[in-house]
N, C-alpha and C positions, 0 to 999 in steps of 0.2 A: 503493500500500500504506500510505500514511500515514493516520492516523485523524483525521478532521476533524470528527467529531460533537461537538456541544456537550454539556455536562453536562445531565442530565435537568432539565426545567423544574420550577419550583415550589420554589426555594430550594436549600439545601445538599444535596449528594449524600448518600444514606443511608449509615449505617455498615453495612458488609457483615456478615451473620450469622456468617460464618466467615472473619475476616480472616487467620487463620493459613493457611487453605486458599489464599487469594489470594496470600499471601506465598510459599507453597510453589510455586504455579504460576509466579510471576515468577522465583523462584530456579532452578527447573528449566529454564526457557527461557534464563536467563542462563548456564547451563552452556555454551551456545554461545559466549558471550563469554569464559568461562574457557578454553575450548579455543582460541579466537582468540588470547588472550594466551600460553597455554602453547605452542602450535605455533609462534607467531611467534618466541619467545625461546629455545626449547629447543635450537635449532641452535647457540647460543652455546657450549655445552659440547663440541661435536663439531668445531668449525672446524679446530683444529690436527691432530686425529686424522685427519680426512678428507684434509687436505693431505698428511699423511705416508703414509696407507694407499694413496692413489691416485697419490702422487708427482706432484703438480701445482703449478703456479705460482700467483701471486696472481690473475691474470686469470681462469683457469679456476675457481679456488676461488670468486671473487666471483660468477661466473655461476651456480654451483650454489646458493650461499646466496640469490641474488636470484631464482632460478627460481620460488620460491613466490609471488613478487609478481605474476608473470604469471597464475597461477591465481587469485590474489586479485582482480585486476581483472576477469577473466572471470566469476568467481563473483558478485561484487558487482553487475556489470552485468546478469546474467541472473536473479538470485535473485527479484527482485520479480515478474517475469512468470511464473516457475515457480510461485511461491507462489500467485499469483492463479489459476493453472490447476488445481493439484492440492492446494492447501491449505498452511497454515503447518506443521502437524504433519508431513505427508509430507516437506516440505522439511527439517525438523529431522532426520528419520530418514535421509534421503539424506546430509545433512552428517555425521551420526554414522558412517555406513558409510564415507564418504570419509576422515574423520579416522582411523578404525580401520585401513583398508587402507593409508593413507599411512604411519601409524606402523610397521606391520609391514614394509611394503615398504622404507621408509627404513632400518630396522634390519638388513635382510638383502639389501643390494644386491650384485649380482655385477659391476657395472661403474658407472663414474661417471655415464654417461648415464642409467642406470636410477635412480640416486639422485636426479638432477635431475628425472626424470619423476615420481617419487613426491612430490617437493617441490611440483611443480605441482599434483598431485592434492590434497595437503594445503592448498595455497593456495586452490584452488577452494572447499574446505570453509570456510576462513577467510572468504572473500568472502561466501559464503552466510550464515554465522553473523553477520557484521557487519551484514547487512541484516535478516534474519529475526528475530533476537532483539529488537531495539528495536521493530520494527513489531508483533510479536506481543504484547509486554508492554504497549504502548500500547493495543492493541485489547482486551485482557482486563482491564485495570486499572480499578477504580472511579475516576471523575473526581477525587474528593477525595484519592486516594492516587497518582495517576498519576505525578506528578513524582518522588516518593520511590521508587516501584517502578521507574521508568525508570532511576534511578541504579544499579540492580543490575547492569546491563550493563557500565558503565564500571568499577564495583568488581570485577566478576568478571574483567575483562580484566587489571587490574593484579595481582589475586591470582593469576591464571594465570601471569603473567610471574614473579612471586616464587616460586611453588611449583616452576616448572620449574627455576629456578636452585638452589633448595634440594635438589631431587631429583638434579640434576646433581652437586652438591657431595657428597651422600651416596654416590652411585655411584662417584665418583672416589675417595673415601676407602676404599670397599670394594675398589677395584682397586689400592690401595697408592699412590695419587697419580699413576698412569699412565693417560692417556686411552685408551691401547691395551692396558691390562692386561686379562687375561682373567677373566671371572666366568661360571662354568657354561658354558664353551665359546664365549662371545661376548665381544667386546671391550667395554670400558666405554662407549665412544661409541655402540655399537649398542644397549646397554640404555637409554642416555639417550633416544634417539630412539624406541625401542620401547615404553617405559613409558606413553607417551601413549595407547596403545590402551585402558588401563584407564578413564580418565575419558571417553574417546570412547564406549565401550560403555555406561557409566552414562548418558551423555547420551541415547543411543538408548533405553535402558530407561525413563528419565523421560518421554520423548515419548509412551509408550504409556499413561501414567496422568494426563496433563493434557488438558484439553478443547481442541477446535479453536476457533479465533477466531470469535466470533459474527459479525463482519463478513464473514468468508469464507463462513460457513454461510448467511447471508442472501443473499449474492451468487450462490449456486448453488441457491437455492430451498429450503434446509433450515431454514425459519424456526422451526419448533417446537423443533428442537435448539438453535437460537440463543437462543431464549427461556429454555430450561432453563439454558444456560450463563450468560446474563445474570442470572438469578435467583441462581445459585450465587455469582457473583463480585460483584454489586452489592447483594445483599440482597433479602429477600422484600418489603421495603417499597416497592419501585419498581413502576411500572406497566410490566410487560414488553412488553405490546402496543404501548404508546406509544413505549417505548424502541426496540423493533425497527423500528417505522415511522420513527422519527427517523433511525436508521442507514441504512435503505433510502433515505430521501429525500436524505440527505447524499451517499450514493454516486451517486445518479442525477444530482445537480446538480454533481458535481465536474467541474472542468475538467482534462482530461488534458494537462498541459503537455508540449511537445516542444521539440526543439532549435531549431526555427524561432522559437519565442517568445523566445529569448535573443538574437536578432540585434539589433544596434544600430550606431550610427555610429562608435563607438570601437573601431577595429581589428576590426570585424565582430561585436562583442558589446556588450551593455549594460554600462555602467560598473560596476554593482553585481555583475555576474557576474565581471568582472575582479577586483574586490575579494575575492570568494569564492575565486577561483583563487589570488590572492596570499596569502591567509590559509593555504590548504592547502599552498602551496609553501614559504612561510617556516617553517611548522611542521616540515617535513622537512629543509630546508636548513641548519638549525642543527646537524644531525648527531645527533639524539637516538637514532636507530636504530643508530648505531655502538655505543652503549653496550649496547643490548639484543641486537644480533646478534654483536658482536665483542669485548665487554669482556674476556672471559677471554683471548682472543688478544692484545688490546691490552696488558693488564697483563703478560703473559708477554714481549711484545716489548720491554718496558722493564726486564726482569730479575726480575720477581716470579715465585715458583715457582707451578706449576699449582694446587696445593691452595689457596693463599692467593688466587690470581686468581679461582678459582671462588667462594670465600667473598665476595670483594668484589663479584662479580656479584650475589650474593644480597643483600648489604646495600644496593646501589643500588636493587634492586627493592623492598626494604622502604621506602626513602626515597620511591620512586615512589608507593607506596600512601599514605604520609603526606601527600605533596604533593597527591594527588588528593582526599583527604578535606578538606584545607584549601581547595582550590578549590571543592568542593561547598558548603562552609560560607559562603564569602565572595563567590561569583559573583553572588548576588542582593543582597548587602549593599553591596559596593564598586562593582559594575558591571563590565561586560565589558572596556571599554577600560582603566580603571585597573589591573585585574589583569593584562591583557596587557602593559602598559608596565612594571609591576613585574617581570614575568617576563623580558621582553626585556633590561632593564638587568641583572638578576641573572645571566641566561645569558651576556651579553656579558662581564661581569667574570670569571665562572667559566671560560668558554672561553678567555679571554685568559690567565688564570693557567695553564690546562692547556698552552697553546701555549708559554708561557715555560718551564714545568717540563720539558716534553718536549724542548726545545732542548738540555738538558743530558744527554740520552741518549748513552751512549758504549759502544763495544765494544772490549774489551781481551782479546786472546788467545782470541777466540771467546765470551767471556762478556759479556753485555749488562747494563748497570747504569745507575743514576742516583744522584747524590749524595743523602744522606739527606734534606736539607731539601727539595730539589726533588721527591723521591719522595713525601714527606708532603703537600706542596702539591698535587701532581697528584691524589692520592687524595681529599683534602678537596674540591678544586675540582670533580672529576668528580661527587662526591656532591651538592654544592650546585647544580651544573648540572642534574642530574636533579630535584632539589627544586624549583628555580625553573621548570623546564619543566612539571612535573606540576601545580604550583599555579596555572599560568597557561595557556599555550598548549595543554597536553595536554587540558584540559577546555573552555577558553573558545572555541577554534576551532569545536568541535562545537556548542556553544551558539549561537554567532553564525551558523553556517551553517544551523541550524535555524530561526533567527528573522529574519534580515536580508532575505531575499528576499520580494518581493511574492507573495501567494497564487497568482496565476495562473502564475508561473514556478517556484515553490518546488521541486517535484519534479525538474524538468529541470535547474535550476541546481545543486541539490544533487548530482545525478549527475555533472555536469561538474566541480564542485569536488572531489568524491571521486576522480574519475578522475585529476585533476591531482595529488592527494595520493599515489596509488599510483605515478604516474610519477616524482614527486620522490623518493619512498621508494626506488624501484628505482635511481634515479640515484645516490643517496648510498650505497646498499648495494653497488652494483657497482663504484663508484670507490674506496671506502675502502682495500681491500687494496693497490691500486696506489699511491694517495697515501701510504699509510703506508710502503711500501717506498721511495718517493721522498723524503719528508720528513714525519715524523709531526707535528712542530711546525707545519710549513707547512699541513698538513691542518686543524689546529685554528685556525690564523689565518683560513683561509677560512670556517670555521663561525662564528668570532667576527665577521667582517665581516657575515655574513648576520644575526646576532643584532642588530648595531648598525643595519643597514638596516631591520630590522623596526620600529624605534622611530618614525622619521618616517612610515613607511607607515601605522602604526596611528593616529598623531596626525592625519594629513592625510585619509586615505581611509576608515577603518573607522568605521561608524556605531555609536553607543551604542544598544543595544536594551533596556536595563534598564527595566522598568516599562511597556513599550509593548505594546499588543495586536498580534497578528500582522496584523490588518486595517489597522494604521496604516502598515505598511511599503509605501511606494509607489514 
């Protein structure tokens, strides 16, 4: 599903006649990324309410929160094949339906297992959106604008995360600061999970007004339709016959990489594949998703009231957006490795400060609190951790995974690395509540160690891909 065609021959790609139309198409497709971010993070506001509503311990709670990741892995693994069979637009529509059904079902569960089931359904939609959005945008974008339009997906994800926290905070305030407070017959946490149905339906509606990918249309013999789309998105100045032929030729000559292509002498896989797996795993083992899935619960566990904890979840998501923008500006200027190393060092210091601050957590007469100094340090350090992650590993890992593999194994290697990322994400998500009950400071010591270990890993094994053509990756 990756687009490997070269820009049209004969110099610069033409300026499209209707650039605004192309931007609309990319933004509509990026709604999948918005829902990816929204659905991933919205559970943050419901964690403590779910624990109380179903009267469950940390282990069961962790399984419910992490259930979505099972769907994510399945959705990501199957989306490419589904899209090649029925088209990118149909895939978006399926994802829209799954997002909508998951939102409504999660808001109205009659049992814990049912809530977990709807989480899996939503996860499947997230997995599909994580694959379909970037592929579709790459396939409909004019070559001269592809890089900038491709960034819409990542921007949409972080905006989705931020908006979910803002909506959660607003709903909590309407419920008088009580996550189980009633609003129009439903508890606050149910509204938090259910509101996602609105952008999910919008995503589906947008899919009816944007064109099918010309690459898919050509693959199923609908060449005339493909030419019309190419003319709309790349401008009337291009030779659509030549462009369609170029895409057709590129698809016919593509090597469909498989897992067999990844085999090597180093523990069964090629060394570069292990580097990709390492990048994916380190990205998760620093504990970033603890902030996005559990931050409201985390702050409440150290004595901060629910309304303030929800507000801090929103502010960290704004910091996440700022960091992502910084990364997008500097990833081509500084290079991938320098940015990753800056991020690793910043994350290690921030996480270490969190571990120190959380060690002062105390419980007196059933009231949990931290000294004022340590509480302030913990808040600042958590925000700087998110900033350093977002301006480095949050973006750099995906850039490196897209560039560092040789052409002949890129698709399969990316699949393996992405699968490793979902597994590591699941591991962190499912273990944090238990680790937090055991020793919150100890959990952050573990994340600090992984941030420190990522520094020698990047220095010794990660290649710098800045300024290199994909064909140079051998």
